[in-house]
C-alpha positions, 0 to 999 in steps of 0.5 A, spaced: 468 530 518 468 532 511 467 526 507 472 524 501 468 524 494 469 518 490 473 520 484 472 513 481 469 515 474 464 509 471 468 509 465 474 507 469 470 502 473 467 499 466 474 499 463 477 495 469 471 490 469 472 489 462 479 486 463 476 480 467 471 475 467 467 476 473 467 480 479 468 474 483 476 474 482 477 468 477 483 470 473 482 472 466 481 466 461 487 466 457 486 459 453 490 455 458 488 452 465 485 458 469 487 454 475 494 455 475 498 458 481 505 459 483 508 453 486 509 454 494 516 456 495 521 456 501 520 462 505 519 465 512 516 461 517 508 461 516 508 464 509 508 461 502 510 465 496 504 463 492 497 466 492 495 463 499 498 463 506 495 459 512 490 463 517 493 466 523 490 463 529 493 467 534 488 469 540 484 475 539 485 481 543 479 486 543 476 482 536 471 477 537 470 475 530 476 470 529 483 470 526 484 473 519 482 469 513 488 466 509 492 472 505 491 471 498 494 476 493 489 473 487 483 475 491 485 482 494 492 484 492 496 487 498 490 490 501 488 487 508 484 481 508 478 485 512 477 493 513 482 496 517 481 497 525 477 504 525 477 505 533 482 501 538 479 500 544 482 500 552 489 503 553 490 503 545 485 509 545 491 513 547 495 511 541 490 513 537 489 520 540 497 521 540 497 519 532 491 524 531 495 529 535 501 528 531 498 528 524 495 535 525 501 538 529 504 544 526 511 542 525 516 536 527 518 539 534 510 540 536 509 532 534 516 530 538 513 534 544 506 530 544 510 524 544 515 526 550 508 528 554 506 521 553 512 518 555 512 523 562 505 520 563 508 513 562 503 512 557 508 509 552 510 504 557 503 502 558 502 501 551 509 497 550 507 492 555 500 490 552 503 489 545 504 481 546 496 481 547 494 484 540 491 480 535 494 480 528 489 485 525 489 490 531 497 489 531 497 492 524 492 498 526 497 499 532 503 499 527 499 504 522 498 509 528 506 508 530 508 510 523 503 516 523 507 518 529 514 516 527 513 520 520 510 526 523 516 527 528 521 526 522 523 519 525 521 515 519 528 513 517 530 510 524 531 503 526 528 503 532 533 498 535 539 501 533 543 505 539 544 511 535 536 512 534 536 513 542 540 519 541 535 522 536 528 519 538 524 518 544 526 512 547 520 509 550 517 511 543 522 507 540 521 501 545 514 501 543 515 501 535 520 496 536 515 491 540 510 492 534 515 491 529 517 484 532 509 483 533 507 483 526 514 481 524 516 487 519 521 492 521 520 497 516 513 498 516 513 506 516 512 507 509 506 508 504 503 501 504 502 501 512 500 509 512 495 508 506 493 501 506 491 501 513 488 508 514 482 508 510 474 506 512 468 506 508 464 513 509 458 509 511 457 501 513 456 497 507 449 494 507 452 487 505 459 483 506 463 485 499 470 483 498 475 488 500 478 490 494 470 491 491 469 495 498 475 500 497 473 501 489 466 502 490 465 506 497 466 513 499 473 512 503 475 517 509 482 516 513 482 513 520 487 518 522 486 525 518 492 529 516 487 535 517 484 537 523 477 535 524 471 539 521 476 542 515 477 539 508 481 533 507 489 535 506 493 533 499 496 528 504 490 525 506 487 525 498 494 522 496 494 516 501 486 515 499 488 515 492 494 509 493 488 505 497 484 506 491 489 504 486 491 498 490 483 496 489 483 497 482 489 494 481 487 487 483 486 485 476 493 486 475 495 481 481 490 476 478 494 477 471 500 476 474 498 469 477 496 467 470 502 469 467 507 465 472 510 459 469 507 461 462 512 460 456 513 466 452 511 462 445 504 460 449 498 462 445 495 465 452 501 470 453 500 475 449 492 475 450 494 476 458 499 482 456 494 485 452 489 485 458 495 487 462 496 493 458 489 495 458 489 495 466 495 499 467 491 504 462 485 504 467 489 505 473 493 511 470 486 514 468 484 513 475 490 517 478 488 522 473 481 522 476 484 524 483 489 529 480 484 535 480 481 535 487 488 533 490 491 539 487 485 543 490 486 541 497 490 544 502 497 543 504 502 545 510 509 545 510 509 539 515 505 535 510 510 536 505 516 535 510 512 528 511 512 526 503 519 529 502 522 524 508 518 518 505 520 519 498 527 520 500 527 513 504 524 510 498 518 509 502 512 511 497 512 506 492 505 503 491 505 495 492 501 494 485 506 497 481 511 493 485 507 487 482 507 489 475 514 490 476 515 483 478 512 481 472 515 485 467 522 487 470 521 494 468 524 497 474 522 504 474 528 506 479 532 512 479 540 512 479 542 510 486 535 507 488 538 500 489 535 493 487 528 491 487 529 488 494 531 495 497 524 498 495 520 492 497 523 492 504 517 496 506 512 490 505 510 485 510 514 478 509 509 474 505 508 480 500 516 480 499 516 473 498 510 473 493 514 478 489 520 474 489 516 468 486 513 472 481 520 474 479 522 467 478 516 464 475 515 470 470 522 470 468 520 466 461 515 471 459 521 477 460 525 473 455 520 477 450 524 483 451 530 480 447 525 477 441 522 480 435 515 479 432 508 481 434 508 478 441 515 481 443 511 488 441 505 486 446 510 485 451 514 492 450 507 495 450 506 493 457 513 495 459 511 502 456 504 502 459 507 501 466 513 506 465 507 511 463 503 509 470 509 510 474 510 517 471 503 519 472 503 516 480 510 520 481 506 527 478 501 525 483 506 525 489 509 531 486 502 535 486 501 533 493 508 536 495 508 542 491 507 549 495 502 551 489 497 547 485 500 544 479 498 544 472 495 537 469 498 531 469 503 529 463 499 525 458 502 518 456 508 518 452 
């Protein structure tokens, strides 16, 4: 396997670290109580919309290390609590193999034929019967592999439980898809958050335990399911997905600043300080995307991979979660006409993530009133909005580079 070179520059890492107090994850000091947290709100059963959710104590299948840690966006953003499952065991090794075959299929028809052969061998039925035994972490791993298969076959926009879907897609695969969606309580997981944030691993095992966001920032990452054949260089689609993972890892400071701004009054002296740090983080995230661009543009791509990207873009499934978090704070939107409300973009996120973003919408509303004011504080707020717009444009340019048939020129500079 050709390792993915780490494209994060030391300058970018220093810039992001400079916006924080410690690497341990304390929210940036703003002159007010740093322990402010979003109050718990009513939400889906078993979740809260603040910075923590209860630990899941579902029995583990093939995972003897215990249940996942409580989810805390202020600790690791929307990355999984632990590194994704790199190798599935038992009967699930067949799903892993199917995902790898479908990802490197030359076209959709070939990927569909791979699924049909698995159906005729009763492999899909055997997997569906075992879904209820999956631990939450392994269920997420299975969902990632199902997502790879679905988009490779051109089925990403389907509702697996809709009767009309059975006229288009393999029925046994739809049943497996629906069972896993029920297991993880997430119906529309065939999107970038699943395909990127659960499809990476450090190229080498770290010598010690480090936080998940720091692991994804500092280690060389490789995809678990490659969109390029083994022994060949990573494809543009591989590199785009890894870039999205690193963007999420670097954006952890944005989640912590969002938590700091929640509930702040617009005239609070700490508000402009936090907004200035938000601007610096967004500039650093943009520099990170620029550092990915050259190698991504030089990577190989196929018509099938471009079709996968086009399908995800068409269904609004390529929005990085960290950008949605910034949008919840600043209220900038960033949607093209016809793309609908924020909830439309958030439908691809797990329930606890959607709830956290909804809480941010509510609790950052006082800060967003700066958009209608004058003075230096309002100017800082507008600068934060403009930096988010520039960051979105840079990410869009990276996606366009990945989807282009030939290498494009450099990414546009900030407006």
